[in-house]
Residue, then its C-alpha position, 0 to 999 in steps of 0.5 A: x536533534x532534541x528528544x522533542x524533535x525526535x518525538x515530533x518527527x516520529x508523530x509525523x511518520x505515524x501520521x504519514x504511514x497511516x495516511x499513506x495506507x488509506x491512499x494505498x487502500x483507495x488506489x488498490x480498490x480502484x485498480x481492483x475495480x479496473x481489473x475486473x472491468x478489463x477481465x469482463x471485456x477481455x475474458x476470452x482474449x489470447x492476445x499476447x499483450x493482454x496475457x502479459x497485462x494480466x500477468x503484470x496485474x496478478x503480480x501487482x495484486x500479490x504485492x497489495x497485502x504485503x504493502x498494507x502490512x509495511x505501512x502498518x509495521x511502519x506506524x506500529x514501530x514508530x509508535x513503539x519507539x515513541x512510547x519507549x521515548x516516553 
């Protein structure tokens, strides 16, 4: 692979990471809205399935910000490597 091909691959990786972040942000936003709706409908439920679903949603919510950072870090590291290649 030539340096030019590596640079092109890095540029594509940067675009893909940024696009992935935008898609992820949209999905996270829609999931958060659905979670609020579910909470409003099921706020008093003690059903085991509802409790398990709430726990799963809380676990997923805790991964949102770290995942955003991973997308950002991927783009930044690829950009840094691209800059170092000249």
